N, C-alpha and C positions, 0 to 999 in steps of 0.2 A: 504495501499501499503506501505509493510514494508519493510524501507529500505535494509536491510541483503537480501531479496530477489532479489536486484536486481541484483544476481552474480549466481544466481540460473537457472535451465533451461527455465523459463518464466522471462528471464532477458529482454530480447528484447522486447517484447509486453510492457509488465511495461513501461519499458522507456517510450517509445512511448504514452502510455499511461498521462506519467505526462508532457513530453512534448506538450501532446495536451492541458492538464488542464494547463500549463501555459500561453499558446496561445488564449484558451478561456477568460481565465482571464483575458489577458492583449487588449486583440480585444472588451472586451465589458467596458473596464476604460476608463478615458480621455486620449486625444492625448500622453500626456507625458508620461504616463504610456504605452500606446501602447509600446512608442520606447525604455522605461524601461526593459519592458519585451523581446521583438523583441531583444534586447541585451543581457539582462539574458541567451535567450534558445540559442544562437549561444555560445556563452559561457558554458551553460553545456552540449551543444552539441558535443563540441570539444574539452573540458578540465576538464569535471569532474571526480572526482574518485573516480569509485560506490564501491568498495573496502572499501574504508578507509571514504567514506560517508561526503567526502568533497574537497573544492572549493581551489586550493591553485596557485595562476594566478598574476604575480606581476603587480603593475597598468600601465605599460610602456607594455608592453605588451597586455594591455588592450584595453589601448588608439590605440595601431597599429591595433589588429585586428577589433576594432568600427570605426578607422578612426576618432579620436578625439583626443585632447589633454588629459592631463593628469587632469588638472583640471573637466573636463567634466565625467572623470572616476569616480573620487571621487564625485561627485555631483549622479552620477547617482547609486553609492555605499549607497552613506545615503540613496537617494529612499528607494532603494529596502530594505534596513535593517530596515528602519522605517518605511514601510508597512508590517515587520515582513513575507518576501519572504526568504528576508537571512537573517541568524545567523550568528553573527561575534565570531569565534572558540576562535581563536588566533588574538591579536593587530599584525604587522606589523612594530617590531622594533629592534633597531639596526642593519637595513639593511637582516631582516627575512622578508619573506612575508608572508601576512596575510592570514589567514586560514578562511573560511566561509563554510556553511554549507546549502543546502536549508530545509527551515521547511516547512515538506510535509506536514504538517495537516492546516496551514494555506494557503499552492497552492488549496487545496483540499474545505476548507472552503470559498475561493473566486470565487472560476470555478464549485464550486455546482451546483448554479440556473443557469448554463448556460449547464450543462452537457447535456439535453435534446435537444440546436442545435448540437451538432454534432451528436447524433443520439440513439435512444432507448436503443441497442447493447451495445453502450458505457456507458449511463447513466446506465443500469444495472452492467456493467462491475464494473464500480469505484464504487457501493452500494454494491457490494458484497465484495469487497476488504475490504469496511469499518466495514463490518457486520452491515449494515443498509439494513432495507426494503425503505427508502426516504434518500431524500440527507441530508445532515446536514441545517437546518437553522439556518441565525443570528438574537441574539437576537432582540427582538421587541422594537421598542423607544415608548415610552409612550408622545403621544402629549397634550399638555392640552392646551385647547382654554379658554380663557380669553373676554367676551364682558363685557366692561370698560362703556358701557351705560346702562348695564341691573339694576334692583335695586339689592340691595341685600340683602337677604332675613334674615328675625330675627334668631336669634341663635337659634335651637335647644337642647332640651336637651339632656347632653351627654349617651350615650348608655350602656348599662350596660356593665360590662365584658363578656369576653365570656372564658367560660373553656378551658381549653387547652385539646388539644383530649388526649385518653390515652395513653402513648407510647406503641411502643409494645416490645413485649416478647423478640423479636430477635435482637442479636444485633447488628446484621448485618445491618439490618433493621433502626434500631437507629443511626446507624453511616452514612446512606442514609440519614437519616433525619437531622442530624444537618450537614453533607455536603449540603443539599438543601437549608438551610439555610444562612451556610457560604459562601459557594462557588457557588449560583445559576446557575450560566452561567457552570463553569466547568461541576457542578451536571449534567445540563443539553446537555451539548456536551461528555463528558466523564466519567462520575461518575457513573450515571446512569444506565448504562447498565454491570455495574461489578457484578459478583455473587462471594457469600460466597462460601467458596470449605470445608475447614477441619482450625482447629485451633488446635494445638498441640503445646506445648516444647515452647510458644512465637514468633510461625511462624505463621500468618495467610494465608491461601492461597487460591487467590481469581482467577474467571475466568473473561474474558476478549471477547467480539463477534469476534474479530480477532488480530491476531499478532501484527497489526500495532498498534490498541491500548493500547493493553497489553505495547509493547515498549516506544508506545508513554508517555502513564503514568508516566510507571517506570520512564523513562528521564525526564518530564518535571515536573507533577504533584501531584509526592510520598509524599513530603512533609505535603498539608495539607490532605492528605489521611490518613497517619501515624498516624498525630496528631487526627483526628477525631476518627480514630479506637482504637489509646491505650486510649480513655474516656470509650470503651466500651469494651476491652475486657483487662481485669487486666493482668501483665506481657508481656502485647505485645512488642516484642522488633523487627520484621522484619515482612514487606507485602511480597508475593509471587505475582508472576501476571504470568499466562500464558492463552493462546485461548483455547477455547472450543471446 
């Protein structure tokens, strides 16, 4: 779901899909989060600047729209930014109104487990916009169970060291290996689907499954990507990303 496309021919249907994602993410959360997301939906529907991809509304105006006081507005904004749904672009200082942006990736991540509740057509459409065949999954949490009543077994000999797997001859393959070790969550969600297209004159050209993925990686995760690639591509100065 590329933010730039919200001003194109399909903008209307994509906005409805985004509002639906906000709604199902909120409805499946706690009662407090449900209220926060309902208020956010009202704010986005009425005042979001899709051309600039930002929300610039004063707290007094938000309070009037939500029928609350400004202290409640501050609490709601903190809850939404802490959840990662909203990102503050500029603080409100010296009479200037603060600016926020929807974090589309976080909205998709929060709502993805519940897309099928809307319907198979919606789920398929959202996965297609992300260039995926299945919804993104949150990283699995490992649970360690300890039985304090069990006897502690005798220490066993330490295993022999295992030789590392031979490195691939492909520099992009080695780059992905580095990212998988250093940034496993980002590799799983964003870097793993990237493909190398060409490396020439210090510029590495990559392709992504969708325009949304390409834009989001360039905007939010370029630094670790560039750092890992520079270790495998001598003379690399810049990374460029485009949709396949």
